[in-house]
Residue frames as qw, qx, qy, qz and C-alpha x, y, z in Angstrom:
[[0.699, -0.154, 0.683, -0.144, 17.70, 4.75, 1.52],
 [0.204, 0.357, -0.767, -0.492, 18.59, 2.34, -1.16],
 [0.754, 0.124, 0.464, -0.448, 15.85, 0.06, -2.40],
 [0.121, 0.265, -0.879, -0.378, 16.37, -3.10, -4.39],
 [0.802, 0.134, 0.265, -0.518, 13.32, -5.05, -5.74],
 [0.026, -0.289, 0.927, 0.236, 13.89, -8.67, -6.68],
 [0.814, 0.129, -0.030, -0.565, 11.50, -11.06, -8.33],
 [0.296, -0.252, 0.921, 0.017, 11.78, -14.71, -7.91],
 [0.215, 0.242, 0.886, 0.332, 10.25, -16.40, -11.00],
 [0.182, 0.861, 0.450, -0.152, 8.24, -13.07, -11.46],
 [0.445, 0.435, 0.124, 0.773, 9.37, -10.36, -13.80],
 [0.232, -0.604, -0.357, 0.674, 9.66, -7.07, -11.86],
 [0.288, 0.728, 0.433, 0.446, 7.88, -4.49, -13.95],
 [0.176, 0.334, -0.059, 0.924, 8.45, -0.79, -13.90],
 [0.513, -0.555, -0.247, -0.606, 4.90, -0.31, -12.38],
 [0.813, -0.476, -0.320, 0.103, 5.69, -2.69, -9.47],
 [0.606, 0.031, -0.226, 0.762, 9.05, -1.00, -8.80],
 [0.056, -0.429, 0.013, -0.901, 7.35, 2.45, -8.59],
 [0.694, -0.539, -0.315, -0.359, 4.60, 0.89, -6.33],
 [0.808, -0.261, -0.342, 0.403, 7.30, -0.40, -3.94],
 [0.355, 0.157, -0.187, 0.902, 9.24, 2.94, -3.79],
 [0.322, -0.520, -0.145, -0.778, 5.97, 4.87, -3.26],
 [0.792, -0.459, -0.375, -0.147, 4.91, 2.41, -0.42],
 [0.774, -0.296, -0.274, 0.488, 8.24, 2.53, 1.40],
 [0.229, 0.673, -0.025, 0.703, 8.68, 6.34, 1.14],
 [0.559, -0.755, 0.010, -0.344, 7.36, 6.64, 4.77],
 [0.908, -0.333, 0.004, 0.254, 9.95, 4.13, 5.94],
 [0.631, 0.436, 0.015, 0.641, 12.64, 6.03, 3.98],
 [0.111, -0.811, 0.020, -0.574, 11.89, 9.32, 5.80],
 [0.725, -0.662, 0.096, -0.166, 12.54, 7.54, 9.25],
 [0.903, -0.247, 0.173, 0.306, 15.75, 5.96, 8.49],
 [0.222, -0.734, 0.316, 0.559, 19.19, 7.10, 7.43],
 [0.567, 0.646, -0.365, -0.358, 20.42, 7.48, 3.79],
 [0.091, 0.524, -0.844, -0.068, 22.77, 4.50, 4.44],
 [0.648, 0.041, 0.638, -0.415, 19.95, 2.07, 5.09],
 [0.170, 0.177, -0.843, -0.478, 19.47, -0.79, 2.53],
 [0.688, 0.154, 0.426, -0.567, 15.96, -2.15, 1.76],
 [0.049, 0.172, -0.894, -0.412, 15.60, -5.42, -0.12],
 [0.678, 0.193, 0.310, -0.638, 12.08, -6.29, -1.29],
 [0.003, -0.109, 0.939, 0.325, 11.63, -9.82, -2.77],
 [0.697, 0.198, 0.132, -0.676, 8.36, -10.83, -4.51],
 [0.074, 0.217, -0.940, -0.252, 7.48, -14.17, -5.58],
 [0.732, -0.044, -0.197, -0.651, 4.65, -16.62, -6.41],
 [0.468, -0.239, 0.826, -0.202, 3.89, -19.81, -4.63],
 [0.449, 0.201, -0.647, -0.582, 3.16, -22.46, -7.19],
 [0.029, 0.138, 0.957, -0.253, 1.20, -24.80, -4.74],
 [0.277, -0.355, -0.546, -0.707, -2.49, -24.96, -5.83],
 [0.510, -0.555, -0.648, 0.107, -3.56, -25.64, -2.22],
 [0.293, -0.418, -0.252, 0.822, -2.28, -22.20, -1.09],
 [0.269, 0.813, 0.498, 0.136, -4.81, -19.54, -2.14],
 [0.055, -0.977, 0.084, 0.188, -2.68, -16.63, -1.05],
 [0.910, 0.200, 0.129, 0.341, -0.01, -17.28, -3.59],
 [0.357, 0.754, -0.084, 0.545, 1.78, -13.85, -3.96],
 [0.680, -0.586, -0.227, 0.378, 4.38, -13.33, -1.28],
 [0.279, 0.844, -0.166, 0.427, 6.28, -10.16, -0.51],
 [0.765, -0.443, -0.188, 0.428, 9.41, -10.15, 1.92],
 [0.197, 0.898, -0.125, 0.373, 11.13, -7.00, 2.92],
 [0.787, -0.254, -0.179, 0.534, 14.53, -6.96, 4.64],
 [0.084, 0.943, -0.046, 0.318, 15.78, -3.55, 5.98],
 [0.767, -0.061, -0.254, 0.586, 19.46, -3.44, 6.98],
 [0.181, -0.952, 0.038, -0.242, 20.14, -0.59, 9.52],
 [0.296, 0.532, -0.646, 0.461, 23.30, 0.11, 11.49],
 [0.107, -0.267, 0.821, -0.493, 23.39, -2.72, 13.97],
 [0.538, 0.198, 0.684, -0.451, 19.95, -4.16, 13.31],
 [0.124, 0.020, -0.750, -0.649, 17.97, -5.97, 10.64],
 [0.537, 0.252, 0.432, -0.679, 14.14, -5.69, 10.34],
 [0.071, -0.010, -0.852, -0.518, 12.12, -8.12, 8.30],
 [0.563, 0.267, 0.391, -0.677, 8.52, -8.43, 7.36],
 [0.052, 0.009, -0.889, -0.454, 6.67, -10.94, 5.13],
 [0.552, 0.310, 0.451, -0.629, 3.12, -11.27, 3.90],
 [0.103, 0.092, 0.870, 0.473, 1.19, -13.46, 1.38],
 [0.439, 0.457, 0.355, -0.687, -2.04, -12.47, -0.42],
 [0.660, 0.452, 0.590, 0.110, -3.93, -13.03, -3.51],
 [0.378, 0.907, 0.066, 0.173, -2.88, -9.74, -4.82],
 [0.700, 0.094, -0.170, 0.687, 0.93, -8.75, -5.11],
 [0.095, 0.549, -0.073, 0.827, 0.31, -5.03, -4.51],
 [0.646, -0.656, -0.062, -0.384, -1.76, -5.51, -1.50],
 [0.907, -0.243, -0.183, 0.293, 0.98, -7.87, -0.16],
 [0.524, 0.293, -0.163, 0.783, 3.58, -5.15, -0.66],
 [0.217, -0.665, -0.071, -0.711, 1.26, -2.72, 1.06],
 [0.777, -0.602, -0.110, -0.147, 0.90, -4.76, 4.20],
 [0.817, -0.028, -0.133, 0.561, 4.68, -5.53, 4.34],
 [0.278, 0.522, -0.051, 0.805, 5.38, -1.83, 4.06],
 [0.503, -0.683, -0.010, -0.529, 2.94, -0.97, 7.05],
 [0.915, -0.345, -0.156, 0.139, 4.63, -3.82, 9.08],
 [0.656, 0.177, -0.134, 0.722, 8.15, -2.52, 8.42],
 [0.002, -0.648, 0.002, -0.762, 6.98, 1.01, 9.30],
 [0.707, -0.638, -0.079, -0.294, 5.78, -0.09, 12.69],
 [0.904, -0.183, -0.127, 0.364, 8.91, -1.96, 13.30],
 [0.479, 0.426, -0.046, 0.766, 10.93, 1.03, 12.42],
 [0.300, -0.734, 0.000, -0.609, 8.99, 3.32, 14.65],
 [0.849, -0.523, -0.066, -0.040, 9.33, 0.88, 17.65],
 [0.813, 0.119, -0.093, 0.562, 13.16, 0.75, 16.94],
 [0.196, 0.593, -0.013, 0.781, 13.42, 4.42, 16.89],
 [0.571, -0.693, -0.059, -0.436, 11.51, 4.70, 20.22],
 [0.904, -0.304, -0.108, 0.279, 13.87, 2.14, 21.86],
 [0.635, 0.233, -0.075, 0.733, 16.89, 4.13, 20.80],
 [0.033, -0.667, 0.010, -0.744, 15.47, 7.36, 21.89],
 [0.721, -0.654, -0.061, -0.220, 14.61, 5.99, 25.38],
 [0.869, -0.138, -0.101, 0.464, 18.08, 4.62, 25.79],
 [0.417, 0.396, -0.071, 0.815, 19.63, 7.80, 24.81],
 [0.339, -0.703, -0.002, -0.625, 17.41, 9.82, 27.23],
 [0.853, -0.506, -0.123, -0.045, 18.14, 7.39, 29.96],
 [0.779, 0.033, -0.071, 0.623, 21.83, 7.66, 29.38],
 [0.159, 0.731, 0.073, 0.660, 21.76, 11.62, 29.16],
 [0.525, -0.811, 0.043, -0.256, 21.25, 12.23, 32.87],
 [0.902, -0.308, 0.070, 0.294, 24.00, 9.83, 33.84],
 [0.638, 0.349, 0.087, 0.681, 26.48, 11.66, 31.60],
 [0.072, -0.821, -0.022, -0.566, 25.37, 15.11, 32.89],
 [0.698, -0.710, 0.036, -0.087, 25.92, 13.99, 36.44],
 [0.860, -0.106, 0.062, 0.496, 29.45, 12.70, 35.67],
 [0.442, 0.514, 0.080, 0.731, 30.52, 16.03, 34.06],
 [0.252, -0.824, -0.105, -0.497, 28.92, 18.13, 36.72],
 [0.784, -0.593, -0.065, 0.173, 30.75, 16.44, 39.71],
 [0.009, -0.888, 0.459, -0.006, 34.00, 17.88, 40.81],
 [0.719, 0.382, -0.571, 0.108, 36.97, 15.67, 40.29],
 [0.824, -0.541, -0.140, 0.096, 37.77, 15.55, 44.09],
 [0.677, 0.009, -0.097, 0.729, 41.23, 17.20, 43.66],
 [0.133, -0.959, -0.225, 0.112, 41.68, 20.42, 45.35],
 [0.579, 0.449, -0.095, 0.673, 44.27, 22.96, 44.19],
 [0.159, -0.874, -0.019, -0.458, 45.70, 25.24, 46.63]]
C-alpha cells in the first residue's frame, strides 16, 4: 500500500510520517499492494474550536473509496483514531466481499454440475 502524508499549513516532519506509517500498518496488511492511502493533517485556526488538529484519511481501493476524519487537541491521537476507524471500515468491506463471493459460489457450482440437456447417441 502506498501512503502519502500531506500537511495543510503544517510541516510534515519525519516523526509524524513514521507515526502515520506505523498506525496504518494494520490496514496495509488487509488491502492489496495497489491500494493508495492519503492522510492529510491540518490545524483549524478558529479559537472557538478546542479540537484544532484534524486528520483525514482517504483509502482508494479497487472499486471503492473509504474515508475517515477526526479532530482532537493532539495530532498523533487524531491520527490514531482515524487509523482505527479506517481499519473497521476495511474489515467491514472485506466481510461484505467475502459474503458476496460465498453466496455466488454455490450458484456457479450448480450451473457447472447440471448436464447441458443435449443427449448424444
